[in-house]
ZABA-118272 format. One line per 8 residues: number of its first residue (from 0); for each residue x negated, y negated, z negated of N, C-alpha, C. Coordinates in steps of 0.05 Angstrom, whole numbers, always signed. Layout:
BEGIN
NUM) X Y Z X Y Z X Y Z | ...
***
This chain:
BEGIN
0) +489 +83 +1174 +488 +64 +1151 +500 +37 +1159 | +521 +28 +1144 +534 +3 +1149 +520 -19 +1133 | +513 -41 +1148 +499 -63 +1135 +514 -89 +1139 | +509 -108 +1122 +520 -135 +1126 +497 -155 +1126 | +501 -177 +1139 +481 -199 +1140 +489 -219 +1119 | +474 -221 +1098 +482 -237 +1075 +483 -267 +1081 | +465 -277 +1097 +465 -306 +1103 +484 -314 +1125 | +501 -296 +1134 +524 -303 +1151 +550 -294 +1138
8) +548 -283 +1114 +571 -272 +1100 +587 -293 +1085 | +573 -315 +1078 +585 -337 +1062 +588 -362 +1079 | +607 -378 +1072 +611 -404 +1085 +592 -424 +1072 | +573 -434 +1088 +553 -453 +1078 +551 -477 +1097 | +540 -499 +1088 +536 -522 +1106 +516 -515 +1128 | +519 -528 +1151 +502 -521 +1174 +472 -525 +1168 | +466 -545 +1151 +438 -550 +1144 +425 -527 +1128 | +443 -509 +1117 +432 -487 +1101 +434 -461 +1117
16) +440 -463 +1143 +442 -439 +1159 +418 -434 +1177 | +408 -454 +1189 +386 -450 +1209 +360 -441 +1195 | +346 -423 +1209 +321 -413 +1198 +297 -420 +1215 | +301 -432 +1238 +279 -440 +1255 +289 -462 +1273 | +271 -482 +1278 +279 -503 +1296 +257 -506 +1317 | +266 -513 +1341 +247 -516 +1364 +230 -540 +1360 | +206 -540 +1372 +188 -564 +1369 +203 -590 +1377 | +198 -610 +1360 +212 -635 +1365 +240 -636 +1353
24) +247 -615 +1339 +274 -613 +1327 +296 -616 +1348 | +291 -605 +1372 +310 -607 +1393 +334 -588 +1389 | +328 -564 +1379 +349 -544 +1375 +343 -529 +1348 | +364 -520 +1335 +361 -505 +1311 +375 -478 +1314 | +361 -457 +1304 +371 -430 +1308 +372 -415 +1282 | +390 -396 +1280 +391 -377 +1257 +381 -350 +1267 | +356 -345 +1263 +344 -320 +1274 +332 -302 +1253 | +333 -310 +1228 +323 -294 +1206 +346 -286 +1188
32) +346 -261 +1180 +369 -251 +1165 +360 -233 +1141 | +378 -231 +1122 +375 -211 +1100 +397 -191 +1102 | +390 -166 +1104 +410 -144 +1107 +412 -128 +1082 | +436 -121 +1074 +441 -104 +1051 +462 -83 +1059 | +463 -61 +1045 +483 -41 +1050 +511 -53 +1044 | +530 -45 +1060 +557 -56 +1057 +569 -50 +1030 | +561 -27 +1018 +572 -20 +992 +563 -39 +970 | +542 -55 +975 +532 -73 +955 +540 -102 +961
40) +559 -106 +979 +565 -134 +987 +577 -150 +963 | +591 -136 +945 +603 -150 +922 +582 -159 +902 | +559 -147 +903 +537 -155 +885 +522 -180 +896 | +526 -186 +921 +513 -210 +933 +530 -234 +928 | +520 -254 +913 +535 -277 +905 +532 -301 +924 | +508 -304 +936 +504 -325 +955 +479 -319 +971 | +477 -332 +994 +453 -328 +1011 +452 -350 +1032 | +429 -364 +1033 +426 -385 +1053 +397 -392 +1056
48) +391 -410 +1075 +364 -418 +1080 +356 -442 +1063 | +330 -445 +1058 +320 -467 +1042 +300 -483 +1059 | +310 -503 +1074 +292 -518 +1093 +270 -532 +1079 | +274 -540 +1054 +254 -557 +1040 +230 -541 +1029 | +231 -515 +1028 +209 -499 +1017 +186 -497 +1036 | +162 -500 +1025 +138 -498 +1041 +127 -469 +1039 | +129 -454 +1060 +120 -426 +1059 +98 -421 +1080 | +85 -442 +1090 +64 -440 +1110 +74 -425 +1135
56) +98 -432 +1145 +109 -420 +1168 +128 -440 +1181 | +133 -437 +1207 +152 -454 +1221 +181 -444 +1217 | +184 -422 +1202 +210 -412 +1195 +218 -422 +1167 | +244 -424 +1162 +254 -432 +1135 +257 -407 +1118 | +253 -411 +1092 +256 -390 +1073 +286 -382 +1071 | +292 -356 +1071 +319 -347 +1068 +320 -330 +1042 | +339 -337 +1025 +341 -323 +999 +370 -314 +995 | +373 -294 +978 +399 -284 +970 +400 -280 +940
64) +421 -289 +928 +425 -286 +899 +444 -262 +895 | +434 -242 +880 +449 -217 +877 +452 -211 +847 | +474 -201 +840 +479 -191 +813 +476 -161 +813 | +451 -152 +809 +445 -123 +813 +454 -108 +788 | +469 -86 +793 +478 -69 +772 +464 -42 +775 | +448 -34 +756 +433 -9 +758 +451 +14 +750 | +449 +35 +765 +465 +59 +760 +455 +72 +735 | +474 +78 +717 +467 +91 +692 +461 +120 +696
72) +438 +129 +687 +431 +157 +690 +447 +174 +671 | +459 +195 +682 +475 +213 +665 +457 +230 +648 | +463 +229 +622 +446 +245 +604 +456 +274 +604 | +436 +292 +608 +443 +321 +609 +441 +332 +581 | +464 +340 +571 +465 +351 +544 +461 +381 +545 | +442 +391 +529 +436 +419 +527 +455 +432 +508 | +468 +454 +517 +487 +467 +499 +472 +482 +477 | +484 +481 +453 +472 +494 +429 +485 +521 +425
80) +470 +539 +412 +481 +565 +405 +502 +561 +383 | +522 +579 +384 +544 +578 +365 +535 +593 +340 | +517 +580 +324 +506 +594 +301 +526 +598 +279 | +549 +584 +280 +569 +588 +259 +580 +617 +259 | +577 +630 +282 +586 +658 +284 +570 +677 +266 | +546 +668 +258 +529 +685 +241 +541 +689 +213 | +561 +673 +206 +574 +677 +181 +592 +702 +181 | +598 +711 +205 +614 +736 +207 +595 +760 +205
88) +601 +777 +186 +584 +800 +180 +577 +817 +203 | +596 +828 +218 +590 +845 +241 +573 +831 +262 | +579 +806 +267 +563 +791 +287 +535 +787 +278 | +531 +781 +252 +504 +778 +241 +488 +804 +243 | +501 +827 +237 +488 +853 +239 +481 +859 +268 | +499 +853 +287 +493 +858 +315 +470 +841 +324 | +468 +816 +314 +446 +798 +321 +420 +809 +311 | +419 +818 +286 +395 +829 +274 +386 +855 +288
96) +405 +872 +294 +399 +897 +308 +387 +892 +335 | +398 +872 +349 +387 +866 +376 +359 +855 +374 | +353 +840 +353 +326 +829 +350 +306 +851 +344 | +314 +871 +329 +296 +893 +321 +289 +912 +343 | +302 +909 +366 +297 +927 +388 +270 +921 +401 | +259 +897 +398 +233 +891 +410 +210 +901 +393 | +190 +913 +405 +167 +924 +391 +144 +904 +390 | +142 +886 +410 +120 +867 +411 +127 +843 +395
104) +110 +835 +376 +116 +812 +358 +101 +787 +366 | +92 +785 +390 +79 +760 +398 +99 +738 +399 | +90 +714 +394 +108 +691 +390 +125 +686 +415 | +112 +687 +439 +127 +681 +463 +149 +701 +468 | +143 +727 +464 +163 +748 +468 +184 +747 +447 | +176 +740 +422 +195 +738 +400 +214 +715 +406 | +203 +692 +415 +219 +669 +422 +239 +676 +444 | +229 +689 +465 +247 +697 +487 +268 +716 +478
112) +260 +735 +459 +279 +754 +449 +301 +741 +433 | +294 +721 +416 +314 +707 +400 +333 +692 +418 | +322 +678 +439 +339 +663 +457 +358 +682 +472 | +347 +705 +481 +364 +723 +496 +386 +735 +479 | +378 +742 +454 +398 +753 +435 +419 +733 +428 | +411 +708 +424 +430 +687 +417 +450 +683 +440 | +440 +683 +465 +457 +680 +488 +477 +703 +490 | +467 +727 +484 +484 +751 +487 +504 +754 +465
120) +496 +749 +440 +514 +754 +417 +530 +729 +410 | +517 +706 +409 +530 +682 +400 +543 +666 +423 | +529 +664 +445 +539 +647 +466 +534 +617 +460 | +540 +600 +479 +535 +571 +475 +561 +557 +467 | +558 +536 +452 +581 +519 +446 +592 +506 +471 | +617 +505 +473 +630 +492 +497 +631 +462 +492 | +620 +447 +510 +620 +418 +508 +649 +407 +514 | +659 +391 +496 +685 +380 +500 +684 +357 +520
128) +704 +353 +536 +704 +331 +554 +704 +304 +540 | +697 +283 +554 +696 +256 +542 +722 +247 +531 | +744 +255 +544 +771 +249 +534 +786 +276 +532 | +782 +290 +509 +794 +317 +506 +825 +317 +505 | +837 +294 +500 +866 +293 +499 +879 +290 +526 | +863 +289 +547 +874 +286 +574 +888 +312 +583 | +912 +310 +594 +927 +333 +603 +930 +333 +633 | +939 +356 +643 +943 +359 +672 +965 +340 +682
136) +985 +335 +665 +1006 +316 +673 +995 +288 +676 | +977 +280 +658 +965 +253 +660 +947 +251 +685 | +932 +271 +690 +915 +271 +714 +932 +269 +740 | +955 +282 +739 +972 +281 +763 +984 +252 +766 | +990 +239 +743 +1000 +212 +744 +978 +193 +754 | +953 +198 +746 +931 +181 +756 +928 +184 +786 | +930 +209 +796 +927 +213 +825 +950 +199 +840 | +974 +201 +828 +997 +187 +841 +994 +157 +840
144) +984 +147 +818 +979 +118 +816 +959 +109 +837 | +938 +124 +840 +918 +116 +860 +929 +117 +889 | +948 +136 +893 +960 +138 +920 +976 +113 +926 | +992 +103 +907 +1010 +81 +912 +995 +54 +911 | +970 +54 +902 +955 +28 +901 +951 +17 +930 | +957 -8 +933 +956 -22 +959 +975 -11 +979 | +994 +6 +971 +1015 +16 +988 +1043 +5 +980 | +1049 +8 +954 +1075 -1 +943 +1070 -11 +915
152) +1070 -37 +912 +1063 -49 +885 +1084 -41 +864 | +1109 -39 +872 +1130 -32 +852 +1126 -4 +841 | +1122 +15 +859 +1117 +43 +851 +1091 +46 +836 | +1071 +30 +845 +1044 +31 +831 +1047 +23 +802 | +1061 +0 +797 +1064 -9 +770 +1080 +10 +753 | +1101 +22 +765 +1118 +41 +750 +1102 +65 +741 | +1087 +77 +760 +1071 +101 +753 +1048 +94 +734 | +1036 +70 +738 +1015 +61 +720 +1025 +59 +691
160) +1048 +46 +687 +1060 +43 +660 +1066 +70 +648 | +1077 +88 +664 +1083 +115 +654 +1058 +129 +645 | +1037 +127 +662 +1011 +140 +655 +999 +129 +630 | +1001 +102 +626 +990 +90 +602 +1005 +99 +577 | +1032 +102 +579 +1048 +112 +557 +1041 +141 +550 | +1038 +158 +570 +1031 +186 +566 +1003 +188 +554 | +984 +172 +562 +957 +172 +551 +958 +165 +521 | +973 +145 +514 +975 +137 +486 +987 +159 +469
168) +1008 +172 +479 +1021 +194 +464 +1003 +218 +461 | +989 +225 +483 +971 +248 +482 +948 +243 +463 | +937 +219 +463 +915 +212 +445 +924 +213 +415 | +948 +203 +410 +959 +204 +383 +963 +232 +373 | +973 +250 +391 +976 +278 +383 +949 +291 +377 | +929 +285 +394 +902 +296 +390 +890 +286 +364 | +894 +260 +357 +884 +249 +332 +898 +263 +308 | +924 +268 +310 +938 +281 +288 +928 +309 +283
176) +924 +324 +305 +915 +351 +303 +887 +352 +291 | +869 +334 +299 +842 +334 +288 +842 +325 +259 | +860 +307 +251 +862 +299 +223 +870 +322 +206 | +889 +338 +215 +898 +362 +200 +874 +382 +197 | +859 +385 +219 +836 +403 +218 +815 +393 +198 | +810 +367 +197 +791 +355 +178 +801 +360 +150 | +827 +357 +145 +837 +362 +118 +833 +391 +110 | +837 +410 +128 +833 +439 +122 +804 +444 +115
184) +786 +432 +131 +757 +436 +126 +749 +424 +99 | +760 +401 +91 +754 +389 +66 +764 +406 +43 | +787 +419 +46 +798 +436 +25 +780 +461 +21 | +766 +469 +42 +749 +493 +40 +720 +485 +34 | +715 +458 +30 +688 +448 +25 +669 +457 +48 | +679 +456 +72 +663 +464 +96 +646 +440 +105 | +620 +445 +108 +602 +423 +117 +608 +413 +145 | +623 +429 +160 +630 +421 +187 +648 +397 +188
192) +659 +389 +165 +677 +366 +164 +664 +340 +173 | +637 +338 +167 +623 +313 +175 +621 +310 +205 | +614 +332 +218 +613 +331 +248 +640 +326 +260 | +661 +337 +248 +688 +332 +258 +696 +303 +255 | +690 +291 +232 +697 +263 +228 +681 +245 +247 | +655 +252 +251 +638 +236 +269 +649 +237 +297 | +658 +261 +306 +668 +264 +333 +694 +249 +336 | +710 +247 +315 +736 +235 +317 +734 +204 +317
200) +715 +193 +302 +714 +164 +299 +690 +151 +312 | +671 +168 +321 +646 +156 +332 +652 +146 +361 | +643 +122 +366 +644 +111 +393 +616 +106 +403 | +608 +116 +426 +581 +112 +436 +574 +83 +440 | +550 +76 +432 +541 +48 +435 +520 +46 +456 | +524 +28 +474 +504 +25 +496 +480 +9 +485 | +457 +18 +493 +433 +5 +485 +420 -9 +508 | +410 -32 +503 +396 -47 +524 +370 -58 +513
208) +349 -52 +527 +322 -62 +520 +313 -85 +538 | +332 -96 +553 +325 -117 +572 +323 -143 +557 | +301 -157 +561 +297 -183 +549 +294 -203 +572 | +310 -225 +570 +310 -245 +591 +300 -272 +580 | +289 -289 +597 +282 -316 +589 +306 -334 +591 | +301 -360 +586 +324 -379 +586 +338 -380 +613 | +324 -376 +634 +336 -378 +661 +349 -351 +669 | +348 -331 +652 +361 -306 +659 +342 -286 +673
216) +317 -293 +676 +298 -275 +689 +289 -253 +670 | +289 -229 +680 +281 -206 +664 +251 -205 +659 | +243 -202 +634 +215 -201 +627 +206 -172 +624 | +182 -166 +635 +172 -139 +634 +146 -137 +618 | +129 -157 +618 +104 -156 +603 +108 -157 +573 | +91 -143 +558 +93 -142 +529 +89 -170 +517 | +69 -185 +528 +63 -212 +518 +87 -231 +524 | +98 -228 +548 +121 -245 +555 +145 -240 +536
224) +150 -215 +530 +172 -208 +512 +167 -219 +484 | +142 -216 +475 +135 -226 +448 +138 -256 +447 | +129 -270 +467 +132 -299 +468 +161 -308 +468 | +177 -292 +482 +206 -299 +483 +219 -295 +456 | +211 -274 +442 +222 -270 +415 +213 -292 +396 | +188 -301 +398 +178 -323 +382 +194 -348 +388 | +198 -354 +414 +213 -377 +422 +241 -377 +412 | +253 -353 +413 +281 -350 +404 +283 -355 +374
232) +265 -344 +358 +265 -348 +329 +261 -377 +321 | +243 -390 +336 +238 -419 +330 +263 -435 +336 | +277 -429 +357 +301 -444 +364 +323 -437 +344 | +324 -412 +335 +345 -403 +316 +344 -418 +290 | +319 -423 +280 +316 -435 +254 +307 -464 +255 | +308 -475 +279 +299 -503 +283 +318 -522 +268 | +306 -540 +252 +322 -560 +238 +335 -551 +212 | +330 -526 +205 +342 -516 +180 +321 -519 +157
240) +329 -531 +136 +312 -536 +113 +317 -514 +92 | +296 -505 +79 +298 -485 +59 +308 -498 +33 | +324 -483 +18 +332 -493 -9 +309 -489 -28 | +312 -501 -51 +290 -499 -71 +285 -470 -79 | +306 -454 -81 +303 -426 -88 +288 -411 -66 | +294 -418 -41 +281 -404 -18 +252 -413 -15 | +245 -438 -24 +218 -447 -21 +200 -435 -43 | +212 -425 -64 +196 -415 -86 +190 -386 -81
248) +164 -379 -79 +155 -352 -76 +139 -344 -101 | +148 -323 -113 +135 -315 -138 +108 -303 -132 | +88 -312 -147 +61 -302 -143 +56 -277 -161 | +39 -260 -152 +34 -235 -167 +24 -240 -194 | +6 -261 -198 -6 -265 -224 +13 -277 -244 | +36 -288 -233 +56 -299 -251 +74 -278 -264 | +73 -253 -254 +89 -232 -265 +76 -220 -290 | +92 -217 -310 +82 -205 -335 +72 -177 -330
256) +49 -171 -340 +37 -144 -335 +55 -122 -347 | +69 -128 -369 +86 -108 -381 +110 -101 -364 | +116 -119 -345 +139 -114 -327 +131 -98 -302 | +105 -95 -298 +96 -81 -274 +96 -51 -279 | +106 -36 -260 +106 -7 -261 +81 +5 -249 | +78 +31 -250 +54 +43 -238 +54 +39 -207 | +31 +40 -196 +28 +37 -167 +41 +61 -152 | +57 +54 -132 +71 +76 -117 +52 +86 -96
264) +47 +112 -97 +28 +125 -78 +43 +132 -53 | +27 +137 -32 +39 +144 -6 +53 +171 -8 | +43 +189 -24 +56 +215 -28 +83 +212 -40 | +86 +195 -60 +112 +190 -73 +131 +177 -53 | +121 +159 -37 +138 +145 -18 +149 +165 +3 | +131 +183 +13 +140 +203 +33 +160 +222 +21 | +156 +230 -5 +174 +248 -18 +202 +235 -21 | +202 +210 -29 +228 +196 -33 +242 +193 -6
272) +227 +188 +15 +238 +185 +41 +250 +211 +51 | +236 +233 +45 +246 +260 +53 +272 +267 +38 | +273 +261 +12 +297 +266 -3 +320 +249 +7 | +314 +225 +16 +336 +208 +27 +346 +219 +53 | +328 +229 +70 +337 +240 +96 +351 +267 +93 | +345 +282 +71 +358 +308 +67 +386 +306 +56 | +394 +282 +47 +421 +279 +36 +441 +282 +58 | +463 +296 +52 +484 +299 +72 +501 +275 +73
280) +516 +272 +95 +533 +249 +98 +554 +248 +76 | +559 +224 +66 +580 +220 +46 +569 +221 +18 | +543 +230 +14 +532 +231 -12 +522 +203 -21
***
């Protein structure tokens, strides 16, 4: 394991280097260190001693400021069965015949039988790569570009520009092919058109639930996060005066009874919500 000493890695004043001084301040020594793995050296922004801090010790406090980047956990996507194949008559019949072979109708065995039959007859959908328009030629250009990096700047730039051009052309061809496929699906009124459009135009959005205070410190406690949100909202609307229309809040007794409709029950609300969720995209 390769390590670096953070408080000797940066150029700092001598008064910020020593971590212990001999009695009578006759000599000063740097004998305390912070070690990190060499691969994280770029995340360490500064590191030095703080002689003025009182830590109940004859040694000085040594601190390091790091910009920690957490590794993103790769999401494991479970492949789905290719249920679209059930629209094919012979495949549907083969699927049903395979299910009927089991004599025991217990749920666990039925579930296992369905899963086994689906794997055997339908198979799993093949997950497309993150950049499906990538070609073998482009991958070869990327490898060549990486080879010339820090070896020959002229060749590196030439290969890099060529790779960028090929990437753009390949992506445009892929977009054109998918657009034609979407048009064919729309002409057939195929519901798969929505998934195709989503795949073509959807860009993943990164989510972050990290809440920080004014100094950039990450907050973990529920109360701390709630206080920070309250503080943020107060600062956001500080000094803003409401207009006359915004200050006026209609009271319930001021509404004409003839204008009131029947009370909405929870059952009606749930039914309306279900109908809204059942609507297909584009409706």
